[in-house]
N, C-alpha and C positions, 0 to 999 in steps of 0.2 A: 504493499500500500503505500502511496504517495505522501510525504507530509509536506505542506506548505506552510508558510511563515507569511501573515500579514505585514511586510514592513512599511515603515511610513517614516518620513522627514518632516521637519516643521520649521517654521520660520524662528531663526536662531539657533536651530539645531543643527544647521549645515555650515561649513566653511565657504569662504568667499571663493575659494578657487575649485570648490566640487559642484558638480550638479545635484538635482534633488536624488537622483537613481544612485549615484555614488554615496550619498548621505544616508541614504536608506539601507545600502549594503554594509556602510560602516558601523551605522546604529544597530542592526541586526547581531552583528558580529560581539560590539561592547554588550548591549543591553541583554542578549538573549544566548550569547555563544553559539549562533549558528550560521554556516556558510552558505552559499547557495547560489541560484541564478535566476535573476528577475525576469519572470514570464509574463507579466502584464502591468501596464500602469494602468490602476483601479480609478484614479481621479483625485483631483482637489478638496478637501474639506477645509471652510472656516470654522474658525472657533475662536472665544474669548477666552484671554489668559489673564490672571490677576496679576501674575509672575511676569509677563511680559508688557506689561504699561509703562511705557517711557515718552520721550518726547516725540518720538517717532510715530508711536501708537498708543496716544491716549487712552484708547478705548481698550487697550489689549486686544486687538485683532490680531490673529494667527492665520496660518494655511498651513495645511498638512497634505503633503504629497503621497500618496498610498499606493502601494505596488504588491503584487503577490508573487512569493519567492519560492521556488521548489528547492525544499533544503537537499542539501547534498551532503553536508556534514555538521556533527553534532560536535561542537570542542569540549573539552573537558574542564579546562579553563579559561575565563573569559573577564575581561576588565572589570564589570560591574558585578561578579559574581557574590560579591560580599553583599551587596543591597537588592539584589534581583535574583529571582528565581526563574527556572525553566520549567514549565508545567505545559504539557501537551494536552488540547481539549477539543471536544467536536466544536464545531461552529456554534451550535446552540448553547454550550457550554461557556465558549467565548464571549458571545452577545450576551449574556446574563451576567457577566463578569465584568464589561464595560465600565471603566469608571464614568465616562460623559456621551450623552448622546450623538454627537456627530463619529464617534467611534462604531458604535452600533450601526450606524447608516452607512459606514465604510464597510465595514464586515457584512453585514445583511445585503446593502445594496449592492455595492462594488464587488466584493469578493465572490458572495454566492451566484450572482448573476453570471459573473466570468466564470464559475465552476462550470455552472448548469449548461452553458454553451459548449463546454469543453466536452463533457460528459455525452453530449446530445451528440458532437461531432464524433465522437470515437465509436458511438453507436452506428453510424451510419456506414 
């Protein structure tokens, strides 16, 4: 069975010299300890962040780029393993554990739609 990771990068989370796709790959390694191949861009999602309110964005508006990543390797150690844990979930379990509605929208709307299209194509 294939394991997919929903990788995301968000405003303030990527370096000035990297694309949002490169940032998502880096974040997947740093936060979840997984490496893989980006399969599909799932969309941009806007959200409000209290921690990112500044003179450039006083409302705290941020934008996340969300990707589906086919996981090819689980690392035994990764940069944020002391503050984050890795746990594989079903889509419904993952949706139930989302902290913010926009994350649930990205997972259900973006990932599930893409995954359903892949399954339909493979059956044809």
